[in-house]
C-alpha positions as CSV (number, residue, x, y, z in Angstrom):
1,M,-10.1,-20.3,17.7
2,Q,-9.9,-17.2,18.9
3,I,-8.4,-18.3,22.7
4,K,-10.1,-14.6,25.5
5,N,-9.3,-13.3,28.7
6,L,-10.8,-14.5,31.1
7,S,-11.6,-11.3,32.4
8,A,-13.8,-9.7,35.0
9,A,-16.0,-8.0,32.2
10,Q,-15.8,-11.3,29.7
11,V,-17.8,-13.4,32.8
12,Q,-20.6,-11.1,32.9
13,P,-23.1,-12.9,31.4
14,F,-22.4,-16.3,32.1
15,G,-20.9,-15.7,36.0
16,E,-18.4,-13.9,38.5
17,I,-14.8,-14.2,39.3
18,L,-13.9,-15.4,43.0
19,S,-10.7,-14.5,45.0
20,A,-8.9,-18.2,45.5
21,E,-9.4,-17.7,49.7
22,S,-12.7,-17.2,48.7
23,E,-15.4,-17.9,51.9
24,L,-17.8,-18.5,49.0
25,L,-15.7,-21.6,47.3
26,P,-18.1,-24.3,47.9
27,P,-16.5,-27.5,50.0
28,C,-17.0,-30.4,47.7
29,A,-14.7,-30.7,44.9
30,E,-14.4,-33.5,42.3
31,R,-10.9,-33.1,40.2
32,W,-11.3,-33.7,36.2
33,Q,-8.3,-34.2,34.4
34,I,-8.4,-33.7,31.0
35,R,-6.3,-35.9,28.7
36,P,-4.9,-34.7,25.4
37,G,-7.0,-36.8,22.5
38,A,-9.7,-37.3,24.5
39,D,-14.1,-36.5,24.2
40,V,-14.1,-32.8,25.2
41,R,-17.5,-33.0,27.2
42,E,-21.0,-30.5,27.1
43,L,-21.8,-29.8,30.5
44,R,-24.9,-27.7,31.8
45,A,-24.7,-26.5,35.6
46,D,-28.1,-26.7,37.0
47,G,-26.9,-25.5,40.1
48,P,-24.5,-22.4,41.4
49,V,-21.1,-24.2,40.0
50,V,-17.3,-22.9,40.5
51,L,-14.5,-23.8,39.0
52,D,-11.0,-23.5,40.0
53,Y,-7.9,-24.3,37.5
54,V,-5.4,-26.9,39.3
55,S,-2.4,-27.7,37.2
56,G,-1.2,-27.5,33.1
57,M,-3.3,-25.2,30.4
58,P,-7.2,-25.3,30.7
59,L,-9.8,-24.0,28.5
60,L,-13.1,-23.0,29.0
61,V,-15.8,-22.7,27.1
62,I,-19.1,-21.1,26.3
63,Y,-21.9,-22.1,24.6
64,E,-24.2,-19.3,23.6
65,K,-27.0,-20.2,20.8
66,D,-25.3,-21.4,18.1
67,A,-22.1,-19.3,18.7
68,R,-19.6,-20.6,21.1
69,S,-16.6,-19.0,23.1
70,V,-13.3,-20.0,24.4
71,Y,-11.2,-18.4,27.3
72,Y,-8.3,-19.4,28.9
73,L,-9.0,-20.9,32.8
74,D,-6.3,-19.6,35.1
75,R,-8.6,-18.2,38.0
76,V,-11.4,-19.0,39.8
77,L,-14.6,-19.0,38.4
78,A,-18.7,-19.3,40.1
79,L,-20.9,-20.4,37.2
80,R,-24.4,-19.1,37.1
81,P,-27.5,-21.7,37.1
82,G,-28.6,-23.0,33.5
83,V,-25.1,-22.2,31.6
84,R,-23.6,-24.6,29.5
85,F,-19.7,-25.1,29.4
86,S,-16.8,-27.9,28.4
87,I,-13.2,-27.9,30.1
88,A,-10.9,-29.0,27.0
89,A,-6.9,-28.5,27.2
90,L,-3.9,-27.4,25.8
91,G,-0.7,-29.6,25.6
92,S,0.0,-32.4,27.5
93,G,-3.5,-31.6,29.5
94,C,-4.3,-30.5,32.5
95,E,-7.0,-30.7,36.2
96,V,-9.4,-27.9,37.2
97,D,-11.4,-28.4,39.9
98,C,-14.9,-28.2,39.9
99,R,-17.1,-27.7,43.0
100,A,-20.6,-27.3,44.6
101,R,-22.7,-27.2,47.7
102,Q,-24.1,-30.5,46.7
103,P,-23.4,-33.7,44.1
104,G,-24.7,-34.1,40.5
105,L,-25.1,-30.3,39.8
106,V,-23.4,-30.7,36.5
107,Q,-25.4,-32.6,33.6
108,L,-23.6,-34.1,31.0
109,L,-25.5,-32.7,27.5
110,A,-22.4,-33.8,24.4
111,C,-19.6,-34.8,23.7
112,H,-16.9,-32.8,20.9
113,P,-14.2,-34.0,18.7
114,A,-11.1,-32.7,21.2
115,E,-9.6,-31.0,17.7
116,E,-13.0,-28.4,17.7
117,F,-10.4,-27.0,21.1
118,S,-6.7,-27.6,20.1
119,G,-6.2,-23.8,20.2
120,T,-5.5,-20.8,17.6
121,G,-5.1,-22.1,14.6
122,S,-3.1,-20.8,10.8
123,E,-5.8,-19.7,8.4
124,L,-2.4,-19.1,6.0
125,K,-0.6,-21.7,5.4
126,L,2.7,-20.5,3.6
127,E,4.4,-24.0,3.9
128,R,7.6,-22.8,1.8
129,L,9.4,-19.6,-0.3
130,Y,11.4,-20.3,-3.0
131,T,12.7,-17.6,-5.2
132,F,12.6,-13.8,-4.2
133,F,14.1,-11.3,-6.8
134,Y,14.1,-8.3,-8.1
135,Q,15.0,-7.3,-12.3
136,E,15.1,-4.1,-14.3
137,C,14.4,-4.6,-17.3
138,A,14.9,-2.8,-20.7
139,S,12.0,-1.6,-22.8
140,D,10.3,-3.9,-25.0
141,F,11.2,-6.9,-22.0
142,Y,9.5,-10.3,-22.8
143,F,9.7,-13.3,-21.2
144,R,8.5,-16.5,-23.0
145,G,6.4,-18.5,-19.8
146,E,6.4,-20.6,-17.8
147,Q,4.2,-23.4,-15.4
148,H,4.8,-24.2,-11.8
149,E,3.4,-25.9,-8.6
150,A,3.5,-22.4,-6.5
151,F,1.9,-19.8,-6.3
152,E,3.9,-16.8,-7.7
153,L,3.8,-13.0,-6.6
154,V,4.4,-10.2,-9.2
155,Y,4.6,-6.4,-8.0
156,V,5.4,-3.6,-9.9
157,D,8.1,-1.3,-8.9
158,R,8.3,1.0,-11.6
159,G,6.6,0.8,-15.4
160,E,3.9,-1.0,-16.2
161,L,4.3,-5.3,-17.2
162,H,1.5,-7.5,-18.7
163,N,1.2,-11.2,-17.0
164,L,-0.5,-13.0,-19.3
165,A,-2.0,-15.8,-16.8
166,G,-5.1,-17.8,-17.2
167,G,-6.5,-16.3,-20.9
168,A,-6.8,-13.2,-19.8
169,D,-3.9,-9.9,-19.9
170,V,-3.1,-8.3,-16.6
171,L,-1.5,-4.6,-16.6
172,L,0.2,-4.0,-13.7
173,R,1.0,-0.8,-13.4
174,Q,3.5,1.0,-10.3
175,Q,2.6,-0.4,-6.7
176,Q,0.5,-2.5,-8.2
177,L,0.7,-6.3,-7.5
178,M,-1.1,-10.4,-9.2
179,L,-0.4,-13.6,-7.6
180,I,-0.7,-16.0,-9.9
181,G,-1.9,-19.4,-9.1
182,R,-0.5,-23.0,-9.0
183,N,-0.2,-24.5,-11.7
184,V,-1.6,-22.3,-14.3
185,W,0.8,-21.6,-17.4
186,H,2.0,-17.5,-18.0
187,M,3.6,-15.5,-19.5
188,Q,5.3,-11.6,-19.4
189,Y,6.3,-7.9,-21.3
190,A,6.6,-4.9,-21.5
191,D,7.1,-1.8,-24.1
192,R,8.9,0.2,-21.6
193,P,11.9,0.3,-19.3
194,V,9.8,-1.6,-16.2
195,S,11.4,-2.5,-12.6
196,F,9.5,-5.4,-10.6
197,L,9.8,-8.1,-7.5
198,T,8.7,-11.3,-8.3
199,V,8.3,-14.4,-5.2
200,S,7.5,-17.7,-5.9
201,F,5.9,-19.9,-2.8
202,R,4.0,-22.8,-1.7
203,A,0.9,-22.3,0.1
204,A,-2.3,-24.2,0.7
205,E,-5.2,-23.6,-2.3
206,L,-7.4,-21.7,-0.2
207,P,-7.4,-19.1,1.1
208,C,-4.8,-17.6,-1.3
209,S,-6.9,-18.1,-4.4
210,R,-8.9,-15.7,-3.5
211,L,-6.3,-13.4,-4.4
212,T,-4.9,-14.9,-8.1
213,G,-6.3,-13.4,-11.8
214,R,-6.2,-9.8,-11.2
215,A,-4.2,-6.2,-10.2
216,L,-4.2,-5.9,-6.5
217,S,-3.7,-1.7,-5.3
218,L,-1.8,-1.5,-2.5
219,T,-2.4,0.8,0.6
220,A,0.5,2.5,1.9
221,R,0.6,-0.3,4.5
222,Q,0.9,-3.0,2.4
223,I,3.6,-0.8,0.4
224,G,5.4,-0.5,3.3
225,L,5.5,-4.1,4.2
226,V,7.1,-5.1,0.3
227,R,9.3,-2.3,1.4
228,Q,10.5,-4.7,4.0
229,M,11.0,-7.6,2.1
230,L,12.9,-5.6,0.3
231,E,15.4,-4.4,3.3
232,A,15.4,-8.0,5.7
233,H,16.2,-10.2,2.1
234,G,19.8,-8.5,2.2
235,A,20.3,-9.0,5.8
236,E,22.7,-11.1,7.0
237,S,21.0,-13.1,9.0
238,Y,17.1,-14.1,9.5
239,A,16.8,-13.2,5.6
240,Y,15.0,-15.8,5.0
241,D,12.7,-15.7,8.5
242,C,11.6,-12.1,8.2
243,V,10.9,-12.3,4.3
244,E,8.9,-15.0,4.7
245,S,7.2,-13.6,8.1
246,L,6.7,-10.1,6.2
247,L,5.0,-12.3,3.1
248,K,2.5,-13.6,5.1
249,L,1.4,-10.9,6.7
250,L,1.4,-8.9,3.0
251,L,-1.1,-11.8,2.0
252,A,-3.4,-11.2,5.0
253,D,-3.7,-8.0,4.8
254,L,-4.5,-8.6,1.4
255,L,-7.2,-11.2,2.0
256,R,-8.9,-8.9,4.2
257,G,-9.6,-6.5,2.4
258,S,-10.3,-8.6,-0.7
259,R,-13.7,-8.9,-2.4
260,P,-14.8,-11.9,-4.4
261,P,-13.9,-10.7,-8.4
262,T,-16.8,-9.8,-10.6
263,P,-16.5,-11.1,-13.8
264,R,-15.6,-8.8,-16.7
265,S,-14.4,-9.3,-20.2
266,P,-11.0,-9.7,-21.1
267,C,-8.8,-6.3,-20.9
268,P,-8.1,-5.1,-25.4
269,R,-4.6,-5.5,-26.0
270,P,-2.8,-2.2,-26.3
271,A,-2.6,-1.1,-29.9
272,T,2.0,-1.1,-30.4
273,P,3.1,-4.0,-32.6
274,S,5.5,-5.4,-29.2
275,A,2.5,-6.2,-28.2
276,A,0.4,-7.2,-31.3
277,S,3.1,-9.8,-31.1
278,S,3.0,-11.0,-27.4
279,T,-0.5,-11.7,-28.8
280,A,-0.6,-14.3,-30.9
281,L,2.4,-15.7,-28.9
282,S,-0.1,-15.3,-25.9
283,S,-3.1,-17.5,-28.4
284,S,-0.9,-20.6,-28.3
285,S,-0.6,-23.5,-25.9
286,P,2.1,-23.5,-23.3
287,R,2.5,-26.9,-23.8
288,G,3.3,-30.1,-26.1
289,P,4.9,-29.0,-30.1
290,E,3.0,-25.9,-29.8
291,K,5.1,-24.1,-27.1
292,S,8.2,-25.2,-28.3
293,S,6.6,-23.4,-31.9
294,A,5.9,-20.0,-29.7
295,C,8.9,-19.8,-28.2
296,R,11.2,-20.5,-32.1
297,R,8.9,-18.0,-33.1
298,L,10.8,-14.8,-31.0
299,P,13.4,-12.9,-32.9
300,T,17.6,-12.5,-32.4
301,R,18.2,-9.5,-30.3
302,R,18.9,-9.9,-26.4
303,T,19.0,-7.9,-23.7
304,S,19.3,-9.3,-19.6
305,A,17.0,-8.3,-16.6
306,R,19.5,-7.2,-13.9
307,H,19.0,-9.2,-11.3
308,I,19.4,-7.8,-7.2
309,C,18.0,-8.4,-4.1
310,T,16.9,-5.3,-3.0
311,A,15.4,-2.1,-3.8
312,C,17.3,0.0,-6.1
313,S,14.3,2.7,-6.6
314,D,12.0,4.7,-5.0
315,L,11.1,1.7,-2.5
316,S,14.7,2.1,-0.8
317,S,17.4,3.4,-1.2
318,V,19.4,0.4,-0.1
319,S,20.8,-0.2,-3.2
320,R,21.9,3.2,-3.9
321,R,24.0,2.6,-0.9
322,G,26.7,-0.5,-2.3
323,R,24.6,-3.5,0.2
324,I,23.8,-5.1,-3.1
325,S,23.6,-8.4,-2.2
326,Q,23.4,-11.1,-5.2
327,R,22.1,-14.2,-2.5
328,S,18.9,-15.3,-2.8
329,C,16.7,-16.4,0.3
330,C,16.0,-19.5,-1.4
331,A,17.9,-22.8,-2.8
332,A,16.4,-22.3,-6.3
333,E,18.0,-23.8,-9.9
334,R,19.6,-21.5,-12.2
335,C,18.1,-21.0,-15.1
336,P,20.0,-20.7,-18.3
337,W,18.8,-17.1,-20.3
338,A,16.5,-17.7,-23.0
339,R,17.9,-17.1,-26.0
340,S,15.6,-16.4,-29.2
341,Q,15.9,-17.2,-33.0
342,K,15.0,-16.1,-36.0
343,S,11.1,-16.0,-37.4
344,S,9.4,-14.9,-40.1
345,A,6.1,-14.4,-38.1
346,F,7.8,-10.5,-37.0
347,P,8.7,-7.9,-38.9
348,A,12.9,-7.5,-38.6
349,S,11.6,-4.1,-37.2
350,S,10.1,-5.8,-34.2
351,T,11.9,-7.6,-31.6
352,F,11.6,-9.0,-28.0
353,P,14.4,-8.6,-25.3
354,V,14.4,-12.2,-22.8
355,S,14.8,-11.8,-19.2
356,S,16.3,-14.1,-17.1
357,A,15.5,-15.8,-12.8
358,P,17.4,-15.8,-10.3
359,S,20.5,-17.6,-9.5
360,R,21.3,-20.1,-7.0
361,A,22.9,-18.2,-4.0
């Protein structure tokens, strides 16, 4: 519900703003006390009626066919005959004087729950930011996979990154983003060096689920928001608050421009030995013995992805000035470095380095 300003231009279709000292004010006044939680009355003015706010934060609701508009009532307003309206309250209640030439000019039409008029609400409910980290990975990067109740945002800064989620292989290129849904098992791999940002957070299923499962190319404005997130994360104070606010702005901007995904066939896997081996791993179930078996098939070579918390690429030059921070803006658990074991499932020349998750600050 959007609350509008009660200006002279806004009220022309249904009334007129008067001066508080105007001689046009009707002499007969009835004071309405609107208490919090009480039903909101839908009324009709059968003659000239003047509404004059007294105390609190009153809302004026104007009904027009099947729609309604809400205004903040902070002026003296004369309503035209026949207008349907309500007075609701923000906060702890309000008082409004209803003035008319004679009693009985206001008729009760219906009652509505007070919750419908509780003020502007957030459509995007971001509950908590869990992890925020940036990784620079060597060639043949491989992450064996995980599943959790949080949404996970992946943004590729440089290079290309494959994300296997929900049975689909989504290739992210530079300046592309993907949102992985809640409780969706996912793994990642890359054949060449790649740098990417990962943010996990808890939020309501809707509307965030409208963005999941596909590659999203960012606009210049959205790339700027990612840059600001990386810079804000290295701040000395209020880092969590700034990152959380910028993340919400980014998601809202993506949702405004999003369209429902069209069904399409799965993307073909790249014809490289590493990708072919990764396909064999992704086809196994992420649970139970099959998941363990997939992990045992990892070869012996191990490299690490360097974890930093500020941008060190074309997103930002902060890290080049030596201001690299090892702290994270959330209380995430330290995850051990994943280690691989020998397996006859891959040729001796095929290797998959394993990355890590961020450390607890």
